[in-house]
mmCIF entry with sequence, helices, sheets and N, C-alpha, C, O atoms, coordinates in Angstrom:
data_MODEL
# 
_entry.id   MODEL 
# 
_entity.id                         1 
_entity.type                       polymer 
_entity.pdbx_number_of_molecules   1 
# 
_entity_poly.entity_id                      1 
_entity_poly.type                           'polypeptide(L)' 
_entity_poly.nstd_linkage                   no 
_entity_poly.nstd_monomer                   no 
_entity_poly.pdbx_seq_one_letter_code       
;(UNK)(UNK)(UNK)(UNK)(UNK)(UNK)(UNK)(UNK)(UNK)(UNK)(UNK)(UNK)(UNK)(UNK)(UNK)(UNK)
(UNK)(UNK)(UNK)(UNK)(UNK)(UNK)(UNK)(UNK)(UNK)(UNK)(UNK)(UNK)(UNK)(UNK)(UNK)(UNK)
(UNK)(UNK)(UNK)(UNK)(UNK)(UNK)(UNK)(UNK)(UNK)(UNK)(UNK)(UNK)(UNK)(UNK)(UNK)(UNK)
(UNK)(UNK)(UNK)(UNK)
;
_entity_poly.pdbx_seq_one_letter_code_can   XXXXXXXXXXXXXXXXXXXXXXXXXXXXXXXXXXXXXXXXXXXXXXXXXXXX 
_entity_poly.pdbx_strand_id                 A 
# 
loop_
_entity_poly_seq.entity_id 
_entity_poly_seq.num 
_entity_poly_seq.mon_id 
_entity_poly_seq.hetero 
1 1  UNK n 
1 2  UNK n 
1 3  UNK n 
1 4  UNK n 
1 5  UNK n 
1 6  UNK n 
1 7  UNK n 
1 8  UNK n 
1 9  UNK n 
1 10 UNK n 
1 11 UNK n 
1 12 UNK n 
1 13 UNK n 
1 14 UNK n 
1 15 UNK n 
1 16 UNK n 
1 17 UNK n 
1 18 UNK n 
1 19 UNK n 
1 20 UNK n 
1 21 UNK n 
1 22 UNK n 
1 23 UNK n 
1 24 UNK n 
1 25 UNK n 
1 26 UNK n 
1 27 UNK n 
1 28 UNK n 
1 29 UNK n 
1 30 UNK n 
1 31 UNK n 
1 32 UNK n 
1 33 UNK n 
1 34 UNK n 
1 35 UNK n 
1 36 UNK n 
1 37 UNK n 
1 38 UNK n 
1 39 UNK n 
1 40 UNK n 
1 41 UNK n 
1 42 UNK n 
1 43 UNK n 
1 44 UNK n 
1 45 UNK n 
1 46 UNK n 
1 47 UNK n 
1 48 UNK n 
1 49 UNK n 
1 50 UNK n 
1 51 UNK n 
1 52 UNK n 
# 
_struct_asym.id          A 
_struct_asym.entity_id   1 
# 
loop_
_struct_conf.conf_type_id 
_struct_conf.id 
_struct_conf.pdbx_PDB_helix_id 
_struct_conf.beg_label_comp_id 
_struct_conf.beg_label_asym_id 
_struct_conf.beg_label_seq_id 
_struct_conf.pdbx_beg_PDB_ins_code 
_struct_conf.end_label_comp_id 
_struct_conf.end_label_asym_id 
_struct_conf.end_label_seq_id 
_struct_conf.pdbx_end_PDB_ins_code 
_struct_conf.beg_auth_comp_id 
_struct_conf.beg_auth_asym_id 
_struct_conf.beg_auth_seq_id 
_struct_conf.end_auth_comp_id 
_struct_conf.end_auth_asym_id 
_struct_conf.end_auth_seq_id 
_struct_conf.pdbx_PDB_helix_class 
_struct_conf.details 
_struct_conf.pdbx_PDB_helix_length 
HELX_P HELX_P1 AA1 UNK A 12 ? UNK A 28 ? UNK A 12 UNK A 28 1 ? 17 
HELX_P HELX_P2 AA2 UNK A 31 ? UNK A 45 ? UNK A 31 UNK A 45 1 ? 15 
# 
_struct_conf_type.id          HELX_P 
_struct_conf_type.criteria    ? 
_struct_conf_type.reference   ? 
# 
loop_
_atom_site.group_PDB 
_atom_site.id 
_atom_site.type_symbol 
_atom_site.label_atom_id 
_atom_site.label_alt_id 
_atom_site.label_comp_id 
_atom_site.label_asym_id 
_atom_site.label_entity_id 
_atom_site.label_seq_id 
_atom_site.pdbx_PDB_ins_code 
_atom_site.Cartn_x 
_atom_site.Cartn_y 
_atom_site.Cartn_z 
_atom_site.occupancy 
_atom_site.B_iso_or_equiv 
_atom_site.pdbx_formal_charge 
_atom_site.auth_seq_id 
_atom_site.auth_comp_id 
_atom_site.auth_asym_id 
_atom_site.auth_atom_id 
_atom_site.pdbx_PDB_model_num 
ATOM 1   N N  . UNK A 1 1  ? -116.031 -103.926 -7.808 1.00 0.00 ? 1  UNK A N  1 
ATOM 2   C CA . UNK A 1 1  ? -115.082 -104.746 -7.123 1.00 0.00 ? 1  UNK A CA 1 
ATOM 3   C C  . UNK A 1 1  ? -115.483 -105.129 -5.705 1.00 0.00 ? 1  UNK A C  1 
ATOM 4   O O  . UNK A 1 1  ? -115.800 -104.259 -4.894 1.00 0.00 ? 1  UNK A O  1 
ATOM 5   N N  . UNK A 1 2  ? -115.474 -106.304 -5.428 1.00 0.00 ? 2  UNK A N  1 
ATOM 6   C CA . UNK A 1 2  ? -116.056 -106.896 -4.198 1.00 0.00 ? 2  UNK A CA 1 
ATOM 7   C C  . UNK A 1 2  ? -114.885 -106.748 -3.107 1.00 0.00 ? 2  UNK A C  1 
ATOM 8   O O  . UNK A 1 2  ? -113.693 -106.857 -3.393 1.00 0.00 ? 2  UNK A O  1 
ATOM 9   N N  . UNK A 1 3  ? -115.371 -106.490 -1.838 1.00 0.00 ? 3  UNK A N  1 
ATOM 10  C CA . UNK A 1 3  ? -114.402 -106.364 -0.793 1.00 0.00 ? 3  UNK A CA 1 
ATOM 11  C C  . UNK A 1 3  ? -113.736 -107.703 -0.485 1.00 0.00 ? 3  UNK A C  1 
ATOM 12  O O  . UNK A 1 3  ? -114.364 -108.750 -0.644 1.00 0.00 ? 3  UNK A O  1 
ATOM 13  N N  . UNK A 1 4  ? -112.622 -107.689 -0.096 1.00 0.00 ? 4  UNK A N  1 
ATOM 14  C CA . UNK A 1 4  ? -111.763 -108.857 0.267  1.00 0.00 ? 4  UNK A CA 1 
ATOM 15  C C  . UNK A 1 4  ? -112.241 -109.283 1.610  1.00 0.00 ? 4  UNK A C  1 
ATOM 16  O O  . UNK A 1 4  ? -112.666 -108.457 2.418  1.00 0.00 ? 4  UNK A O  1 
ATOM 17  N N  . UNK A 1 5  ? -112.185 -110.452 1.843  1.00 0.00 ? 5  UNK A N  1 
ATOM 18  C CA . UNK A 1 5  ? -112.550 -111.093 3.195  1.00 0.00 ? 5  UNK A CA 1 
ATOM 19  C C  . UNK A 1 5  ? -111.192 -111.588 3.789  1.00 0.00 ? 5  UNK A C  1 
ATOM 20  O O  . UNK A 1 5  ? -110.403 -112.261 3.126  1.00 0.00 ? 5  UNK A O  1 
ATOM 21  N N  . UNK A 1 6  ? -110.997 -111.255 4.934  1.00 0.00 ? 6  UNK A N  1 
ATOM 22  C CA . UNK A 1 6  ? -109.898 -111.790 5.667  1.00 0.00 ? 6  UNK A CA 1 
ATOM 23  C C  . UNK A 1 6  ? -110.316 -112.734 6.725  1.00 0.00 ? 6  UNK A C  1 
ATOM 24  O O  . UNK A 1 6  ? -111.142 -112.357 7.557  1.00 0.00 ? 6  UNK A O  1 
ATOM 25  N N  . UNK A 1 7  ? -109.840 -113.882 6.768  1.00 0.00 ? 7  UNK A N  1 
ATOM 26  C CA . UNK A 1 7  ? -110.251 -114.885 7.722  1.00 0.00 ? 7  UNK A CA 1 
ATOM 27  C C  . UNK A 1 7  ? -109.100 -115.037 8.721  1.00 0.00 ? 7  UNK A C  1 
ATOM 28  O O  . UNK A 1 7  ? -107.952 -115.208 8.312  1.00 0.00 ? 7  UNK A O  1 
ATOM 29  N N  . UNK A 1 8  ? -109.380 -114.979 9.972  1.00 0.00 ? 8  UNK A N  1 
ATOM 30  C CA . UNK A 1 8  ? -108.342 -115.296 10.954 1.00 0.00 ? 8  UNK A CA 1 
ATOM 31  C C  . UNK A 1 8  ? -108.545 -116.766 11.266 1.00 0.00 ? 8  UNK A C  1 
ATOM 32  O O  . UNK A 1 8  ? -109.673 -117.259 11.253 1.00 0.00 ? 8  UNK A O  1 
ATOM 33  N N  . UNK A 1 9  ? -107.513 -117.432 11.530 1.00 0.00 ? 9  UNK A N  1 
ATOM 34  C CA . UNK A 1 9  ? -107.515 -118.784 11.940 1.00 0.00 ? 9  UNK A CA 1 
ATOM 35  C C  . UNK A 1 9  ? -108.252 -118.886 13.222 1.00 0.00 ? 9  UNK A C  1 
ATOM 36  O O  . UNK A 1 9  ? -108.245 -117.956 14.028 1.00 0.00 ? 9  UNK A O  1 
ATOM 37  N N  . UNK A 1 10 ? -108.930 -120.070 13.442 1.00 0.00 ? 10 UNK A N  1 
ATOM 38  C CA . UNK A 1 10 ? -109.654 -120.256 14.672 1.00 0.00 ? 10 UNK A CA 1 
ATOM 39  C C  . UNK A 1 10 ? -108.579 -120.525 15.738 1.00 0.00 ? 10 UNK A C  1 
ATOM 40  O O  . UNK A 1 10 ? -107.841 -121.509 15.690 1.00 0.00 ? 10 UNK A O  1 
ATOM 41  N N  . UNK A 1 11 ? -108.533 -119.571 16.725 1.00 0.00 ? 11 UNK A N  1 
ATOM 42  C CA . UNK A 1 11 ? -107.516 -119.662 17.780 1.00 0.00 ? 11 UNK A CA 1 
ATOM 43  C C  . UNK A 1 11 ? -108.169 -120.006 19.104 1.00 0.00 ? 11 UNK A C  1 
ATOM 44  O O  . UNK A 1 11 ? -107.452 -120.164 20.092 1.00 0.00 ? 11 UNK A O  1 
ATOM 45  N N  . UNK A 1 12 ? -109.465 -120.131 19.184 1.00 0.00 ? 12 UNK A N  1 
ATOM 46  C CA . UNK A 1 12 ? -110.048 -120.419 20.377 1.00 0.00 ? 12 UNK A CA 1 
ATOM 47  C C  . UNK A 1 12 ? -109.740 -121.737 21.075 1.00 0.00 ? 12 UNK A C  1 
ATOM 48  O O  . UNK A 1 12 ? -109.823 -121.844 22.299 1.00 0.00 ? 12 UNK A O  1 
ATOM 49  N N  . UNK A 1 13 ? -109.364 -122.791 20.230 1.00 0.00 ? 13 UNK A N  1 
ATOM 50  C CA . UNK A 1 13 ? -108.842 -123.912 21.023 1.00 0.00 ? 13 UNK A CA 1 
ATOM 51  C C  . UNK A 1 13 ? -107.511 -123.734 21.772 1.00 0.00 ? 13 UNK A C  1 
ATOM 52  O O  . UNK A 1 13 ? -107.262 -124.306 22.833 1.00 0.00 ? 13 UNK A O  1 
ATOM 53  N N  . UNK A 1 14 ? -106.698 -122.919 21.153 1.00 0.00 ? 14 UNK A N  1 
ATOM 54  C CA . UNK A 1 14 ? -105.462 -122.673 21.823 1.00 0.00 ? 14 UNK A CA 1 
ATOM 55  C C  . UNK A 1 14 ? -105.574 -121.744 23.028 1.00 0.00 ? 14 UNK A C  1 
ATOM 56  O O  . UNK A 1 14 ? -104.768 -121.788 23.957 1.00 0.00 ? 14 UNK A O  1 
ATOM 57  N N  . UNK A 1 15 ? -106.643 -120.871 22.974 1.00 0.00 ? 15 UNK A N  1 
ATOM 58  C CA . UNK A 1 15 ? -106.915 -119.951 24.087 1.00 0.00 ? 15 UNK A CA 1 
ATOM 59  C C  . UNK A 1 15 ? -107.562 -120.877 25.175 1.00 0.00 ? 15 UNK A C  1 
ATOM 60  O O  . UNK A 1 15 ? -107.343 -120.611 26.357 1.00 0.00 ? 15 UNK A O  1 
ATOM 61  N N  . UNK A 1 16 ? -108.307 -121.894 24.859 1.00 0.00 ? 16 UNK A N  1 
ATOM 62  C CA . UNK A 1 16 ? -108.914 -122.764 25.933 1.00 0.00 ? 16 UNK A CA 1 
ATOM 63  C C  . UNK A 1 16 ? -107.794 -123.608 26.497 1.00 0.00 ? 16 UNK A C  1 
ATOM 64  O O  . UNK A 1 16 ? -107.833 -123.880 27.697 1.00 0.00 ? 16 UNK A O  1 
ATOM 65  N N  . UNK A 1 17 ? -106.835 -124.032 25.773 1.00 0.00 ? 17 UNK A N  1 
ATOM 66  C CA . UNK A 1 17 ? -105.627 -124.746 26.320 1.00 0.00 ? 17 UNK A CA 1 
ATOM 67  C C  . UNK A 1 17 ? -104.862 -123.855 27.316 1.00 0.00 ? 17 UNK A C  1 
ATOM 68  O O  . UNK A 1 17 ? -104.408 -124.304 28.369 1.00 0.00 ? 17 UNK A O  1 
ATOM 69  N N  . UNK A 1 18 ? -104.745 -122.614 26.947 1.00 0.00 ? 18 UNK A N  1 
ATOM 70  C CA . UNK A 1 18 ? -103.978 -121.656 27.735 1.00 0.00 ? 18 UNK A CA 1 
ATOM 71  C C  . UNK A 1 18 ? -104.815 -121.369 29.110 1.00 0.00 ? 18 UNK A C  1 
ATOM 72  O O  . UNK A 1 18 ? -104.274 -121.284 30.213 1.00 0.00 ? 18 UNK A O  1 
ATOM 73  N N  . UNK A 1 19 ? -106.022 -121.254 28.907 1.00 0.00 ? 19 UNK A N  1 
ATOM 74  C CA . UNK A 1 19 ? -106.923 -121.055 30.076 1.00 0.00 ? 19 UNK A CA 1 
ATOM 75  C C  . UNK A 1 19 ? -106.850 -122.244 31.176 1.00 0.00 ? 19 UNK A C  1 
ATOM 76  O O  . UNK A 1 19 ? -106.734 -122.111 32.394 1.00 0.00 ? 19 UNK A O  1 
ATOM 77  N N  . UNK A 1 20 ? -106.943 -123.378 30.465 1.00 0.00 ? 20 UNK A N  1 
ATOM 78  C CA . UNK A 1 20 ? -106.808 -124.628 31.271 1.00 0.00 ? 20 UNK A CA 1 
ATOM 79  C C  . UNK A 1 20 ? -105.417 -124.698 32.046 1.00 0.00 ? 20 UNK A C  1 
ATOM 80  O O  . UNK A 1 20 ? -105.367 -125.081 33.215 1.00 0.00 ? 20 UNK A O  1 
ATOM 81  N N  . UNK A 1 21 ? -104.347 -124.325 31.363 1.00 0.00 ? 21 UNK A N  1 
ATOM 82  C CA . UNK A 1 21 ? -103.062 -124.286 32.038 1.00 0.00 ? 21 UNK A CA 1 
ATOM 83  C C  . UNK A 1 21 ? -103.008 -123.262 33.181 1.00 0.00 ? 21 UNK A C  1 
ATOM 84  O O  . UNK A 1 21 ? -102.457 -123.545 34.245 1.00 0.00 ? 21 UNK A O  1 
ATOM 85  N N  . UNK A 1 22 ? -103.551 -122.140 32.967 1.00 0.00 ? 22 UNK A N  1 
ATOM 86  C CA . UNK A 1 22 ? -103.605 -121.130 34.085 1.00 0.00 ? 22 UNK A CA 1 
ATOM 87  C C  . UNK A 1 22 ? -104.434 -121.629 35.199 1.00 0.00 ? 22 UNK A C  1 
ATOM 88  O O  . UNK A 1 22 ? -104.001 -121.492 36.344 1.00 0.00 ? 22 UNK A O  1 
ATOM 89  N N  . UNK A 1 23 ? -105.559 -122.184 34.999 1.00 0.00 ? 23 UNK A N  1 
ATOM 90  C CA . UNK A 1 23 ? -106.421 -122.651 36.119 1.00 0.00 ? 23 UNK A CA 1 
ATOM 91  C C  . UNK A 1 23 ? -105.768 -123.834 36.794 1.00 0.00 ? 23 UNK A C  1 
ATOM 92  O O  . UNK A 1 23 ? -105.864 -123.900 38.020 1.00 0.00 ? 23 UNK A O  1 
ATOM 93  N N  . UNK A 1 24 ? -105.095 -124.806 36.120 1.00 0.00 ? 24 UNK A N  1 
ATOM 94  C CA . UNK A 1 24 ? -104.406 -125.874 36.769 1.00 0.00 ? 24 UNK A CA 1 
ATOM 95  C C  . UNK A 1 24 ? -103.246 -125.356 37.535 1.00 0.00 ? 24 UNK A C  1 
ATOM 96  O O  . UNK A 1 24 ? -102.937 -125.925 38.582 1.00 0.00 ? 24 UNK A O  1 
ATOM 97  N N  . UNK A 1 25 ? -102.521 -124.251 37.080 1.00 0.00 ? 25 UNK A N  1 
ATOM 98  C CA . UNK A 1 25 ? -101.460 -123.728 37.819 1.00 0.00 ? 25 UNK A CA 1 
ATOM 99  C C  . UNK A 1 25 ? -101.976 -123.059 39.025 1.00 0.00 ? 25 UNK A C  1 
ATOM 100 O O  . UNK A 1 25 ? -101.312 -123.098 40.061 1.00 0.00 ? 25 UNK A O  1 
ATOM 101 N N  . UNK A 1 26 ? -103.132 -122.435 38.971 1.00 0.00 ? 26 UNK A N  1 
ATOM 102 C CA . UNK A 1 26 ? -103.663 -121.884 40.191 1.00 0.00 ? 26 UNK A CA 1 
ATOM 103 C C  . UNK A 1 26 ? -104.150 -122.826 41.227 1.00 0.00 ? 26 UNK A C  1 
ATOM 104 O O  . UNK A 1 26 ? -103.996 -122.613 42.430 1.00 0.00 ? 26 UNK A O  1 
ATOM 105 N N  . UNK A 1 27 ? -104.725 -123.845 40.751 1.00 0.00 ? 27 UNK A N  1 
ATOM 106 C CA . UNK A 1 27 ? -105.308 -124.890 41.715 1.00 0.00 ? 27 UNK A CA 1 
ATOM 107 C C  . UNK A 1 27 ? -104.124 -125.694 42.304 1.00 0.00 ? 27 UNK A C  1 
ATOM 108 O O  . UNK A 1 27 ? -104.102 -125.939 43.510 1.00 0.00 ? 27 UNK A O  1 
ATOM 109 N N  . UNK A 1 28 ? -103.143 -126.108 41.477 1.00 0.00 ? 28 UNK A N  1 
ATOM 110 C CA . UNK A 1 28 ? -102.079 -126.947 42.043 1.00 0.00 ? 28 UNK A CA 1 
ATOM 111 C C  . UNK A 1 28 ? -101.098 -126.251 43.039 1.00 0.00 ? 28 UNK A C  1 
ATOM 112 O O  . UNK A 1 28 ? -100.426 -127.058 43.681 1.00 0.00 ? 28 UNK A O  1 
ATOM 113 N N  . UNK A 1 29 ? -100.897 -125.119 43.274 1.00 0.00 ? 29 UNK A N  1 
ATOM 114 C CA . UNK A 1 29 ? -100.153 -123.992 42.818 1.00 0.00 ? 29 UNK A CA 1 
ATOM 115 C C  . UNK A 1 29 ? -98.739  -124.235 42.293 1.00 0.00 ? 29 UNK A C  1 
ATOM 116 O O  . UNK A 1 29 ? -97.784  -124.585 42.986 1.00 0.00 ? 29 UNK A O  1 
ATOM 117 N N  . UNK A 1 30 ? -98.730  -124.011 41.020 1.00 0.00 ? 30 UNK A N  1 
ATOM 118 C CA . UNK A 1 30 ? -97.467  -124.200 40.277 1.00 0.00 ? 30 UNK A CA 1 
ATOM 119 C C  . UNK A 1 30 ? -97.300  -122.967 39.336 1.00 0.00 ? 30 UNK A C  1 
ATOM 120 O O  . UNK A 1 30 ? -98.063  -122.712 38.405 1.00 0.00 ? 30 UNK A O  1 
ATOM 121 N N  . UNK A 1 31 ? -96.294  -122.290 39.666 1.00 0.00 ? 31 UNK A N  1 
ATOM 122 C CA . UNK A 1 31 ? -96.139  -120.947 38.816 1.00 0.00 ? 31 UNK A CA 1 
ATOM 123 C C  . UNK A 1 31 ? -95.713  -121.357 37.346 1.00 0.00 ? 31 UNK A C  1 
ATOM 124 O O  . UNK A 1 31 ? -96.096  -120.621 36.436 1.00 0.00 ? 31 UNK A O  1 
ATOM 125 N N  . UNK A 1 32 ? -95.013  -122.380 37.064 1.00 0.00 ? 32 UNK A N  1 
ATOM 126 C CA . UNK A 1 32 ? -94.628  -122.729 35.788 1.00 0.00 ? 32 UNK A CA 1 
ATOM 127 C C  . UNK A 1 32 ? -95.858  -122.930 34.815 1.00 0.00 ? 32 UNK A C  1 
ATOM 128 O O  . UNK A 1 32 ? -95.890  -122.542 33.647 1.00 0.00 ? 32 UNK A O  1 
ATOM 129 N N  . UNK A 1 33 ? -96.888  -123.614 35.500 1.00 0.00 ? 33 UNK A N  1 
ATOM 130 C CA . UNK A 1 33 ? -98.063  -123.828 34.576 1.00 0.00 ? 33 UNK A CA 1 
ATOM 131 C C  . UNK A 1 33 ? -98.891  -122.465 34.307 1.00 0.00 ? 33 UNK A C  1 
ATOM 132 O O  . UNK A 1 33 ? -99.531  -122.285 33.270 1.00 0.00 ? 33 UNK A O  1 
ATOM 133 N N  . UNK A 1 34 ? -98.810  -121.574 35.305 1.00 0.00 ? 34 UNK A N  1 
ATOM 134 C CA . UNK A 1 34 ? -99.436  -120.348 35.063 1.00 0.00 ? 34 UNK A CA 1 
ATOM 135 C C  . UNK A 1 34 ? -98.631  -119.488 34.066 1.00 0.00 ? 34 UNK A C  1 
ATOM 136 O O  . UNK A 1 34 ? -99.225  -118.830 33.213 1.00 0.00 ? 34 UNK A O  1 
ATOM 137 N N  . UNK A 1 35 ? -97.426  -119.487 34.152 1.00 0.00 ? 35 UNK A N  1 
ATOM 138 C CA . UNK A 1 35 ? -96.594  -118.747 33.146 1.00 0.00 ? 35 UNK A CA 1 
ATOM 139 C C  . UNK A 1 35 ? -96.591  -119.380 31.788 1.00 0.00 ? 35 UNK A C  1 
ATOM 140 O O  . UNK A 1 35 ? -96.472  -118.662 30.795 1.00 0.00 ? 35 UNK A O  1 
ATOM 141 N N  . UNK A 1 36 ? -96.722  -120.779 31.676 1.00 0.00 ? 36 UNK A N  1 
ATOM 142 C CA . UNK A 1 36 ? -96.863  -121.344 30.374 1.00 0.00 ? 36 UNK A CA 1 
ATOM 143 C C  . UNK A 1 36 ? -98.263  -120.955 29.733 1.00 0.00 ? 36 UNK A C  1 
ATOM 144 O O  . UNK A 1 36 ? -98.346  -120.696 28.532 1.00 0.00 ? 36 UNK A O  1 
ATOM 145 N N  . UNK A 1 37 ? -99.288  -120.928 30.529 1.00 0.00 ? 37 UNK A N  1 
ATOM 146 C CA . UNK A 1 37 ? -100.619 -120.550 30.060 1.00 0.00 ? 37 UNK A CA 1 
ATOM 147 C C  . UNK A 1 37 ? -100.594 -119.111 29.651 1.00 0.00 ? 37 UNK A C  1 
ATOM 148 O O  . UNK A 1 37 ? -101.192 -118.768 28.632 1.00 0.00 ? 37 UNK A O  1 
ATOM 149 N N  . UNK A 1 38 ? -99.926  -118.231 30.399 1.00 0.00 ? 38 UNK A N  1 
ATOM 150 C CA . UNK A 1 38 ? -100.038 -116.814 29.984 1.00 0.00 ? 38 UNK A CA 1 
ATOM 151 C C  . UNK A 1 38 ? -99.166  -116.490 28.667 1.00 0.00 ? 38 UNK A C  1 
ATOM 152 O O  . UNK A 1 38 ? -99.510  -115.638 27.847 1.00 0.00 ? 38 UNK A O  1 
ATOM 153 N N  . UNK A 1 39 ? -97.988  -117.273 28.560 1.00 0.00 ? 39 UNK A N  1 
ATOM 154 C CA . UNK A 1 39 ? -97.217  -117.198 27.411 1.00 0.00 ? 39 UNK A CA 1 
ATOM 155 C C  . UNK A 1 39 ? -97.973  -117.688 26.222 1.00 0.00 ? 39 UNK A C  1 
ATOM 156 O O  . UNK A 1 39 ? -98.004  -117.002 25.201 1.00 0.00 ? 39 UNK A O  1 
ATOM 157 N N  . UNK A 1 40 ? -98.569  -118.809 26.297 1.00 0.00 ? 40 UNK A N  1 
ATOM 158 C CA . UNK A 1 40 ? -99.223  -119.376 25.122 1.00 0.00 ? 40 UNK A CA 1 
ATOM 159 C C  . UNK A 1 40 ? -100.462 -118.394 24.698 1.00 0.00 ? 40 UNK A C  1 
ATOM 160 O O  . UNK A 1 40 ? -100.669 -118.189 23.502 1.00 0.00 ? 40 UNK A O  1 
ATOM 161 N N  . UNK A 1 41 ? -101.187 -117.860 25.590 1.00 0.00 ? 41 UNK A N  1 
ATOM 162 C CA . UNK A 1 41 ? -102.205 -116.964 25.293 1.00 0.00 ? 41 UNK A CA 1 
ATOM 163 C C  . UNK A 1 41 ? -101.731 -115.682 24.614 1.00 0.00 ? 41 UNK A C  1 
ATOM 164 O O  . UNK A 1 41 ? -102.352 -115.177 23.679 1.00 0.00 ? 41 UNK A O  1 
ATOM 165 N N  . UNK A 1 42 ? -100.591 -115.169 25.129 1.00 0.00 ? 42 UNK A N  1 
ATOM 166 C CA . UNK A 1 42 ? -100.052 -114.012 24.506 1.00 0.00 ? 42 UNK A CA 1 
ATOM 167 C C  . UNK A 1 42 ? -99.525  -114.333 23.196 1.00 0.00 ? 42 UNK A C  1 
ATOM 168 O O  . UNK A 1 42 ? -99.671  -113.482 22.318 1.00 0.00 ? 42 UNK A O  1 
ATOM 169 N N  . UNK A 1 43 ? -98.870  -115.541 22.884 1.00 0.00 ? 43 UNK A N  1 
ATOM 170 C CA . UNK A 1 43 ? -98.280  -115.836 21.621 1.00 0.00 ? 43 UNK A CA 1 
ATOM 171 C C  . UNK A 1 43 ? -99.351  -116.019 20.637 1.00 0.00 ? 43 UNK A C  1 
ATOM 172 O O  . UNK A 1 43 ? -99.187  -115.605 19.489 1.00 0.00 ? 43 UNK A O  1 
ATOM 173 N N  . UNK A 1 44 ? -100.523 -116.652 21.021 1.00 0.00 ? 44 UNK A N  1 
ATOM 174 C CA . UNK A 1 44 ? -101.595 -116.872 20.107 1.00 0.00 ? 44 UNK A CA 1 
ATOM 175 C C  . UNK A 1 44 ? -102.308 -115.523 19.698 1.00 0.00 ? 44 UNK A C  1 
ATOM 176 O O  . UNK A 1 44 ? -102.729 -115.310 18.562 1.00 0.00 ? 44 UNK A O  1 
ATOM 177 N N  . UNK A 1 45 ? -102.392 -114.665 20.716 1.00 0.00 ? 45 UNK A N  1 
ATOM 178 C CA . UNK A 1 45 ? -102.998 -113.304 20.417 1.00 0.00 ? 45 UNK A CA 1 
ATOM 179 C C  . UNK A 1 45 ? -102.246 -112.382 19.532 1.00 0.00 ? 45 UNK A C  1 
ATOM 180 O O  . UNK A 1 45 ? -102.829 -111.555 18.831 1.00 0.00 ? 45 UNK A O  1 
ATOM 181 N N  . UNK A 1 46 ? -100.831 -112.528 19.561 1.00 0.00 ? 46 UNK A N  1 
ATOM 182 C CA . UNK A 1 46 ? -100.021 -111.621 18.881 1.00 0.00 ? 46 UNK A CA 1 
ATOM 183 C C  . UNK A 1 46 ? -99.413  -112.314 17.545 1.00 0.00 ? 46 UNK A C  1 
ATOM 184 O O  . UNK A 1 46 ? -98.545  -111.748 16.882 1.00 0.00 ? 46 UNK A O  1 
ATOM 185 N N  . UNK A 1 47 ? -99.931  -113.565 17.212 1.00 0.00 ? 47 UNK A N  1 
ATOM 186 C CA . UNK A 1 47 ? -99.487  -114.199 16.047 1.00 0.00 ? 47 UNK A CA 1 
ATOM 187 C C  . UNK A 1 47 ? -99.909  -113.400 14.803 1.00 0.00 ? 47 UNK A C  1 
ATOM 188 O O  . UNK A 1 47 ? -101.055 -112.969 14.674 1.00 0.00 ? 47 UNK A O  1 
ATOM 189 N N  . UNK A 1 48 ? -98.940  -113.220 13.895 1.00 0.00 ? 48 UNK A N  1 
ATOM 190 C CA . UNK A 1 48 ? -99.308  -112.464 12.676 1.00 0.00 ? 48 UNK A CA 1 
ATOM 191 C C  . UNK A 1 48 ? -100.306 -113.167 11.801 1.00 0.00 ? 48 UNK A C  1 
ATOM 192 O O  . UNK A 1 48 ? -100.314 -114.396 11.736 1.00 0.00 ? 48 UNK A O  1 
ATOM 193 N N  . UNK A 1 49 ? -101.148 -112.418 11.126 1.00 0.00 ? 49 UNK A N  1 
ATOM 194 C CA . UNK A 1 49 ? -102.092 -113.065 10.118 1.00 0.00 ? 49 UNK A CA 1 
ATOM 195 C C  . UNK A 1 49 ? -101.324 -113.638 8.996  1.00 0.00 ? 49 UNK A C  1 
ATOM 196 O O  . UNK A 1 49 ? -100.219 -113.217 8.655  1.00 0.00 ? 49 UNK A O  1 
ATOM 197 N N  . UNK A 1 50 ? -101.994 -114.684 8.395  1.00 0.00 ? 50 UNK A N  1 
ATOM 198 C CA . UNK A 1 50 ? -101.356 -115.336 7.288  1.00 0.00 ? 50 UNK A CA 1 
ATOM 199 C C  . UNK A 1 50 ? -101.548 -114.594 5.963  1.00 0.00 ? 50 UNK A C  1 
ATOM 200 O O  . UNK A 1 50 ? -100.879 -114.898 4.976  1.00 0.00 ? 50 UNK A O  1 
ATOM 201 N N  . UNK A 1 51 ? -102.476 -113.605 5.943  1.00 0.00 ? 51 UNK A N  1 
ATOM 202 C CA . UNK A 1 51 ? -102.678 -112.875 4.690  1.00 0.00 ? 51 UNK A CA 1 
ATOM 203 C C  . UNK A 1 51 ? -101.713 -111.719 4.557  1.00 0.00 ? 51 UNK A C  1 
ATOM 204 O O  . UNK A 1 51 ? -101.680 -111.118 3.483  1.00 0.00 ? 51 UNK A O  1 
ATOM 205 N N  . UNK A 1 52 ? -100.980 -111.380 5.485  1.00 0.00 ? 52 UNK A N  1 
ATOM 206 C CA . UNK A 1 52 ? -100.071 -110.198 5.382  1.00 0.00 ? 52 UNK A CA 1 
ATOM 207 C C  . UNK A 1 52 ? -98.866  -110.445 4.714  1.00 0.00 ? 52 UNK A C  1 
ATOM 208 O O  . UNK A 1 52 ? -98.042  -109.541 4.571  1.00 0.00 ? 52 UNK A O  1 
# 
């Protein structure tokens, strides 16, 4: 029996968007941009896998 492979969807584009939001929020200084970036990064990291 071969081992099953589990593939995680590629989440790095969403993490890059979140990083861009955080950086923009720090440069502008705008707390809502920082908060949006952090929330997006957290929601992408905690998203359940499709295989479960």
